[in-house]
C-alpha positions as CSV (number, residue, x, y, z in Angstrom):
1,X,-81.9,-13.6,-45.8
2,X,-84.3,-10.7,-45.5
3,X,-83.2,-7.6,-47.4
4,X,-83.1,-5.5,-44.2
5,X,-80.6,-7.9,-42.6
6,X,-78.4,-7.9,-45.7
7,X,-78.3,-4.1,-45.6
8,X,-77.4,-4.1,-41.9
9,X,-74.6,-6.7,-42.5
10,X,-73.3,-4.6,-45.4
11,X,-73.2,-1.5,-43.3
12,X,-71.3,-3.4,-40.5
13,X,-68.7,-4.7,-43.0
14,X,-68.2,-1.2,-44.4
15,X,-67.7,0.1,-40.9
16,X,-65.1,-2.5,-40.1
17,X,-63.2,-1.8,-43.3
18,X,-63.3,1.9,-42.7
19,X,-62.0,1.5,-39.2
20,X,-59.1,-0.6,-40.4
21,X,-58.3,1.9,-43.1
22,X,-58.3,4.7,-40.5
23,X,-56.1,2.6,-38.1
24,X,-53.5,2.1,-40.9
25,X,-53.1,5.8,-41.5
26,X,-52.8,7.1,-38.0
27,X,-49.6,9.2,-37.5
28,X,-47.6,9.2,-34.2
29,X,-45.6,12.2,-32.8
30,X,-42.2,11.1,-31.4
31,X,-38.9,12.5,-30.4
32,X,-35.6,10.7,-30.4
33,X,-32.1,11.2,-29.1
34,X,-29.3,8.8,-29.9
35,X,-26.0,8.4,-28.0
36,X,-23.2,7.6,-30.3
37,X,-19.6,6.3,-29.9
38,X,-20.3,4.4,-26.7
39,X,-17.4,2.6,-25.3
40,X,-15.8,1.0,-22.2
41,X,-12.2,1.8,-21.2
42,X,-10.5,-0.1,-18.4
43,X,-8.4,1.8,-15.9
44,X,-4.9,0.8,-15.0
45,X,-3.2,-0.2,-11.7
46,X,0.6,-0.3,-11.6
47,X,3.2,0.1,-9.0
48,X,6.7,1.4,-9.0
49,X,9.1,0.8,-6.1
50,X,12.5,2.5,-6.3
51,X,15.4,3.7,-4.1
52,X,17.4,6.8,-5.1
53,X,15.8,6.6,-8.5
54,X,16.8,3.0,-9.1
55,X,14.4,0.1,-9.5
56,X,13.6,-2.2,-6.5
57,X,16.8,-4.0,-5.6
58,X,17.8,-6.2,-2.7
59,X,20.0,-4.9,0.1
60,X,23.0,-7.1,1.2
61,X,24.7,-6.7,4.6
62,X,27.8,-8.7,5.2
63,X,29.7,-9.3,8.5
64,X,27.0,-8.3,10.8
65,X,28.4,-7.9,14.3
66,X,31.5,-5.9,13.3
67,X,30.3,-3.5,16.0
68,X,28.1,-4.4,19.0
69,X,24.8,-3.0,17.8
70,X,23.2,-4.5,14.8
71,X,21.0,-1.9,13.1
72,X,20.2,-0.4,9.7
73,X,17.5,1.1,7.5
74,X,16.4,1.0,3.9
75,X,13.8,3.3,2.3
76,X,12.0,3.0,-1.0
77,X,9.6,5.3,-2.8
78,X,6.3,3.6,-3.6
79,X,4.3,5.2,-6.4
80,X,1.0,4.3,-8.0
81,X,1.7,4.8,-11.7
82,X,-1.7,3.8,-12.8
83,X,-5.0,5.6,-13.2
84,X,-6.9,3.9,-10.4
85,X,-6.6,4.1,-6.6
86,X,-5.2,1.1,-4.9
87,X,-4.7,-0.4,-1.4
88,X,-1.2,-1.1,-0.4
89,X,-0.1,-4.4,1.1
90,X,3.3,-5.3,2.5
91,X,4.5,-8.7,3.7
92,X,7.6,-10.8,4.1
93,X,8.1,-13.9,2.0
94,X,10.7,-16.6,1.8
95,X,12.3,-15.9,5.1
96,X,15.2,-18.2,5.5
97,X,17.6,-18.4,8.5
98,X,20.7,-20.6,7.7
99,X,23.1,-22.1,10.2
100,X,26.0,-22.3,7.8
101,X,28.2,-24.6,10.0
102,X,29.4,-24.4,13.6
103,X,32.7,-23.2,14.9
104,X,33.9,-24.0,18.4
105,X,32.6,-20.8,19.9
106,X,29.1,-21.4,18.5
107,X,29.1,-25.0,19.8
108,X,29.9,-23.7,23.2
109,X,26.9,-21.4,23.1
110,X,24.6,-23.8,21.3
111,X,25.3,-27.4,22.1
112,X,23.0,-28.8,19.4
113,X,24.5,-26.5,16.8
114,X,25.6,-29.2,14.4
115,X,22.2,-30.9,14.3
116,X,20.4,-27.6,13.9
117,X,19.8,-26.5,10.3
118,X,18.1,-23.3,11.1
119,X,20.1,-20.3,12.2
120,X,19.3,-18.0,15.1
121,X,20.2,-14.6,13.6
122,X,16.7,-13.6,12.5
123,X,15.3,-14.4,15.9
124,X,17.4,-11.7,17.6
125,X,16.7,-8.9,15.0
126,X,13.5,-6.9,15.3
127,X,12.4,-5.4,12.0
128,X,9.9,-2.5,11.8
129,X,8.1,-1.4,8.7
130,X,7.2,2.3,8.4
131,X,4.9,4.0,6.0
132,X,5.4,7.7,5.2
133,X,7.7,8.0,8.2
134,X,5.4,6.3,10.8
135,X,6.2,2.7,12.1
136,X,3.2,0.5,11.3
137,X,4.2,-3.1,12.0
138,X,7.1,-5.0,13.5
139,X,8.4,-8.5,14.1
140,X,11.5,-10.5,14.6
141,X,12.9,-12.0,11.5
142,X,12.7,-15.6,12.7
143,X,11.5,-18.0,10.1
144,X,8.5,-18.9,12.2
145,X,7.4,-15.3,12.3
146,X,7.3,-14.8,8.6
147,X,3.6,-14.0,8.5
148,X,3.6,-11.5,11.4
149,X,4.4,-8.4,9.3
150,X,1.7,-9.3,6.7
151,X,-1.0,-10.1,9.2
152,X,-0.2,-6.9,11.2
153,X,-0.5,-4.9,8.0
154,X,-3.9,-6.5,7.2
155,X,-5.2,-5.2,10.6
156,X,-4.2,-1.6,9.8
157,X,-6.7,1.0,8.6
158,X,-6.4,0.5,4.8
159,X,-3.5,2.4,3.3
160,X,-4.5,3.8,-0.1
161,X,-2.4,5.3,-2.9
162,X,-4.3,7.5,-5.3
163,X,-3.4,7.5,-8.9
164,X,0.0,9.2,-9.3
165,X,0.6,9.4,-5.6
166,X,3.9,8.3,-4.0
167,X,5.0,7.6,-0.4
168,X,8.1,6.3,1.4
169,X,8.2,2.7,2.6
170,X,11.0,2.1,5.1
171,X,12.2,-1.1,6.8
172,X,14.6,-0.6,9.8
173,X,16.1,-3.3,12.0
174,X,18.0,-3.5,15.2
175,X,19.3,-5.5,18.1
176,X,21.6,-4.3,20.8
177,X,24.9,-5.9,21.8
178,X,23.2,-7.7,24.7
179,X,20.6,-9.2,22.4
180,X,22.7,-12.0,20.9
181,X,25.8,-14.1,21.5
182,X,28.0,-16.6,19.8
183,X,25.0,-18.7,18.7
184,X,24.6,-16.4,15.7
185,X,28.1,-16.7,14.4
186,X,28.2,-17.5,10.7
187,X,24.4,-17.5,10.5
188,X,22.7,-15.8,7.6
189,X,19.3,-14.4,7.0
190,X,17.4,-13.7,3.7
191,X,13.9,-12.7,2.9
192,X,11.7,-11.0,0.3
193,X,9.8,-7.9,1.0
194,X,6.6,-8.1,-1.1
195,X,4.8,-4.8,-1.9
196,X,1.4,-5.0,-3.6
197,X,-1.2,-2.5,-4.9
198,X,-4.7,-3.9,-5.0
199,X,-7.6,-2.2,-6.8
200,X,-9.8,-0.4,-4.3
201,X,-13.4,-1.7,-4.6
202,X,-16.6,-1.7,-2.6
203,X,-16.3,-5.2,-1.5
204,X,-13.9,-7.9,-0.2
205,X,-10.3,-7.0,-0.8
206,X,-7.5,-9.6,-0.9
207,X,-5.2,-9.7,2.1
208,X,-1.6,-10.8,2.8
209,X,-2.1,-14.6,2.7
């Protein structure tokens, strides 16, 4: 190789080595902030339903019909005891109308009484459910109408309880003396009133199914 070319190659190698050396010693300015103690904490959603300071308990009415008009009312305080807002749902469950036998007077009013296992009492009673003093939904308490209260509640503008908020939930029922006859003698009616608080989210919310 001619001497001139060797010198040129040597100069190129020196240049490459020098560039590498400079690249390895370049300093960068930077700033940094670090977030510490990051964590996720889940909120709570809980519900308290009470009457006169007592936990949710059933109401029992015996000997309906002692006077002509059948009517009554029951009020509970519903409180969101959690830290998150929730949508309130109310529905009836396990509605059961029982015949409980047939005396002579009931047989006269209902010829097929002995063959009928379902009582008629619920069908003559209209129940209304009120929230914060305003009636919202109503239905008879016939077994076949069990879902009416819940479906009606679904259609309401959503009722929301903020964290720590409480409202009155009232059920009142009535039928007048002309609304029933001997066909309801000895009949009984039972049901569950189901109150739920569902987390309020931006999206589909469960309903009273």
